[in-house]
C-alpha positions in Angstrom: -26.3 21.4 53.7 -25.3 23.8 50.8 -21.8 24.4 49.4 -21.0 27.8 49.1 -17.6 28.0 47.7 -15.1 25.5 46.1 -11.6 26.1 45.6 -9.1 23.7 44.3 -5.0 24.7 44.7 -2.4 22.4 43.3 1.0 21.6 46.0 4.0 21.4 43.7 6.0 20.3 47.0 3.6 17.4 47.7 2.5 17.0 44.2 -1.2 16.7 45.4 -4.5 18.8 44.9 -6.2 19.9 47.9 -9.9 20.9 47.4 -11.5 23.6 50.0 -15.4 23.1 50.2 -17.1 26.1 52.6 -20.5 24.9 53.2 -23.1 27.4 54.6 -21.8 30.4 57.1 -19.7 28.1 59.2 -18.7 25.0 58.0 -15.9 23.7 55.9 -13.8 20.6 54.4 -10.5 20.4 53.4 -9.4 17.3 51.5 -6.3 16.3 49.8 -6.3 14.5 46.6 -3.9 12.3 44.9 -3.5 11.6 40.9 -5.5 8.3 41.5 -8.3 9.9 43.3 -8.4 12.9 40.8 -8.2 10.9 37.9 -11.1 8.5 39.2 -13.1 11.7 39.6 -12.6 12.9 36.1 -13.6 9.8 34.8 -16.5 9.7 36.9 -17.2 13.3 35.8 -17.1 12.4 32.5 -19.5 9.6 32.4 -21.9 12.3 34.2 -21.0 14.9 31.1 -21.7 12.7 28.4 -25.3 11.4 30.2 -26.1 15.4 30.4 -24.8 16.8 27.1 -23.1 14.0 24.8 -22.0 17.2 22.5 -20.8 19.1 25.2 -18.5 16.3 26.7 -17.0 15.5 23.3 -16.1 19.2 22.4 -12.3 19.9 22.3 -10.7 21.1 25.2 -8.4 24.3 24.3 -4.7 23.8 23.7 -2.3 24.8 26.8 1.4 25.8 26.7 3.3 22.5 27.5 6.2 24.6 29.4 3.4 26.8 31.4 4.1 26.0 34.8 1.3 24.9 37.2 -0.8 27.4 39.7 0.9 26.8 42.9 -1.8 28.0 44.8 -5.0 30.3 43.9 -8.0 29.9 42.2 -9.0 29.1 38.7 -11.2 30.8 36.6 -12.0 34.8 36.1 -13.8 35.1 39.4 -12.0 37.5 41.8 -14.0 36.5 44.9 -11.9 35.7 47.7 -12.0 32.6 49.3 -13.8 33.0 52.6 -11.7 31.2 55.6 -13.5 29.6 58.2 -12.8 29.1 61.9 -11.0 25.7 62.8 -14.5 24.5 64.7 -16.4 24.4 61.2 -14.6 22.0 60.1 -17.0 19.2 59.6 -14.2 16.1 60.4 -13.3 17.9 63.3 -9.6 18.5 62.9 -9.2 22.1 62.7 -8.0 23.8 59.6 -6.0 20.3 58.8 -6.4 19.0 55.3 -7.0 15.2 55.2 -5.8 12.8 52.8 -8.3 10.9 50.6 -7.2 6.9 50.6 -9.7 6.1 48.3 -13.1 7.2 46.6 -16.5 5.8 45.2 -18.6 7.2 43.1 -22.6 6.6 42.4 -24.7 8.6 39.5 -27.8 10.1 40.4 -30.7 11.2 38.4 -29.5 14.8 38.7 -25.8 14.3 39.3 -23.3 12.2 41.2 -22.3 11.7 44.7 -18.4 10.9 45.5 -17.9 9.0 48.8 -14.5 10.0 49.9 -12.7 7.5 52.4 -10.6 9.0 54.9 -8.7 6.9 57.7 -9.1 6.6 60.3 -12.1 9.2 59.9 -15.9 8.2 58.8 -16.5 8.5 55.0 -17.7 12.2 53.8 -20.3 12.4 51.0 -20.0 15.1 48.2 -23.4 15.3 46.4 -23.0 17.1 42.9 -25.6 18.6 40.9 -25.2 18.1 36.9 -24.1 22.0 37.0 -21.9 21.8 40.1 -20.3 18.8 38.4 -19.8 20.5 35.3 -17.9 22.8 37.2 -15.8 20.9 39.3 -14.8 18.9 36.3 -13.5 22.2 34.6 -11.7 23.0 37.8 -10.2 19.5 37.8 -9.3 19.2 34.4 -7.7 22.7 34.2 -5.2 22.1 37.4 -4.7 18.9 36.0 -3.3 20.3 32.9 -1.0 23.0 34.6 0.1 20.5 36.7 0.8 18.3 33.8 -0.4 14.9 35.8 -1.8 13.1 32.6 -3.3 13.8 29.0 -6.7 15.1 30.4 -7.9 15.0 26.8 -8.1 11.2 27.0 -9.8 11.0 30.3 -13.0 9.0 30.1 -12.2 7.5 26.9 -9.3 5.2 28.4 -9.2 1.5 26.4 -9.7 -1.3 28.7 -8.9 -4.3 26.3 -6.5 -6.5 26.7 -4.6 -5.2 23.8 -4.2 -1.8 25.5 -2.9 -3.4 28.7 -0.5 -5.5 26.8 0.7 -2.1 25.2 1.2 -0.3 28.5 3.3 -3.3 30.0 4.9 -5.1 27.3 7.3 -6.1 29.8 6.3 -9.0 32.3 8.9 -8.7 34.6 9.8 -7.2 38.1 10.0 -3.4 38.6 11.4 -2.5 42.0 11.0 1.4 43.3 14.0 2.7 45.2 
């Protein structure tokens, strides 16, 4: 099934992103993404971008004003084509218009792009196949909205250190922490 539209929204009340995908004429899918899932997706997309175009992946990102508020709802980009609403019966997960929280995700790099597998409890996993071109577009959407939401430093995504020293720098105190 071919993707006809993708929309990414930031919901500030929940501090989550909502990924809406229209496929074909009648079908759609709406997923709720947490920071952890978005970070994983950006890291995976960064690997894809480096593989297909090392120069483009390392290009500097434009600066964003720190006090710029995130876009609560709406599309990022210059296209003014409205997102086409779909009937509840067209939801691939048979849950009407409801957005489903993604609990975990996996990614497999392919010769032509990548495949994300979104794990959704108690439903079956959902696979999202992205060509390199579509992966670039999704990466740009996620990067821009992450910047606006001020979730994390998106310029360092895909370039995180995994050494022992970097982990010690992040967690110098080995004591316990309790969250209330």
